[in-house]
N, C-alpha and C positions, 0 to 999 in steps of 0.2 A: 465448396470442396476444393481441396488442393493441399499442398504440402504445409506442414506446420514448421515454422522457422523460429529458432531461438537466436537472438542477435543482440548486439550492443544497441542501446536505445538511441544513440546519436549517429548511428551509421547502419540503418536497416538495409539489408541486401535485397532490395526490391526496386523495380522501376517506378517512376512517378505514376501515381493514379492507377496502380495495378493490384492493390490489396483490398479485399472485401471487408476484413475485420482485423483489429489489433486488440490483443488482450494484454493489459498492463496490471499484473497481479502483485500487489504489495511493493511496487518499485517507484512510483511517482514521488513519494516523499523523500527518496534518497538519490534519484538520478540528478546529475547536475551537468550543465545548467538546464533547468526545467523548460524555459522558453524554447531553447533549441530542440529539446526532445519533443515537445509538442509540435514544433514546426516540422520535424522529421516524420512524425506520425501523420500530420496533415499531408506531407509530400507523397507518402506512399499510399494513402487511402484514396480510393476512387470516389467520385461524387456519390453520396448516399452510403459510403462505407461507415462501419461502426467501430467505435472505440469502447471497449468494456474495461473499466478500471475498478480495482478493488484496493482500498486503502484502509489503514487503521482509522478509527474514529476517535476523536478527542472526547466525545460526549456519549452518554447512553449507559454508563455504569450505575448500578445500584450502590447503596452504601456498603454492602458486604463486598461487592465487586471492587470498589475503590480500596477497601481495606486489604483485599487480596493482593491488589497491585502494589500497595504500599509495602506489604510483606515481601513481595518478589523484588521490588526495586531496592529495598533495604538490604536484602541478601546480596544483591549485586553491587551495593554501595553506589547506586546511581540515583540522582535526583529526578532525572527525566531522560528520555531518549533524545539524542541530539540530531533530530531530523534536519538535513540541509534545506528541505522545503516543507516546513510545518504547515504552510497554507494549503498544501496538496492533500490535507486530511479533510477537515470539515468545510473548507472553502473550494473544494475541487470543482464543483459545478460552475461556480462563477469564474474560476480560472479557465475552464474549458470554453465557456461562453465568450470570454474575452479573447480567446485564441481562435475564434471563428467556428467553433463546434456548436451544434444545436443539441442541447441536453434533452434526452428522452425520458430519463428516470434518474432519481437520486434517492436511494433507499438506505436506511441504517438498520442493521440487525445486530443483536447481541447474541453471540454464540457462547458456548462454554467448552472449556478444555479440561479433560480429566487430569488432575494432578494426584494420581493415586499410587504412584510408585517412584522409586529413585530414577528409573529410566525416563519417566514422563517429566520429572523435574529437570533432569539434565537436558532433555530435548527442548524444553521451554527456555532454559538459560542459553542454549546454543542458538536458538532461533531469533532472539531479540537483537535489534540493531543497536549495538553499543561498541562503536569502533575503537574506543580507548580502553576497553576492558582487557586487563592483562590475563595471561593464562593462569597465574596464581590466584587472582581474584575470582576468575570463572570457576576454578575448582572449589574454592571455599564456598562460593554461592551454591554450587551444585550440592555440596554436602549439607549446607543449611536448608536448601529447598527439599532435599531428600528426607530430612527429619520432619519437615512440614507436611510432606505428602502422606495422605492417608486414604484408605478406601472411601469413596464417595466425595472426596474433595474436588471441587470444580472451580475453575478460574474463568471469569467473564472475559470475552474477547469482543469488544465493540468494533464492528467493521462497517464500512460504507461502500456500496456498489453504485457507481455512476456509469450510465450508458449514454453515450453521445454519438452523434453522427455528423458526418461532413455534409453540409447542405448540397443538394443536387444543383442548385443554381447559385453560381458565384456572383457576388456583387459586381456590377459593371464598373469599370475604371474609366469614367468619362474625363476627357481632357477639356479644359476651359477654352 
């Protein structure tokens, strides 16, 4: 229990070893530089503290899910999302392990998003990480996706949840 704080990932407003949990929802693939961000999370977490991270997953789509995403990305005229840290998707558990965290769980789930109205299609287009997307292209994509939206249309969203903790015992630093 305590206050919920929203802050820049590279400058968390907390004393060292003072935080019980950090939630990183959909941000680790885009925060840079990632090693410094993980170091900042380690700094504020107390021993035994938990990091819960949610990231998009690169895998897990069905064939129809892949075709849906091809349609969405074609409307946006994007080949892929330009993640600064693509390894923070399906390789997040190993990245956290290398950063000194103990991974407790690594689960992938495929959710679905209703794309059944023009508003839902516009929300999808606005929510995707596409930093080079122009306002003109975004509007054209929203119109295209609005025509695609129909009652019952669902788009698969593969997500990965990784929960890791900071070990309670830190490795000793022996001097020779």
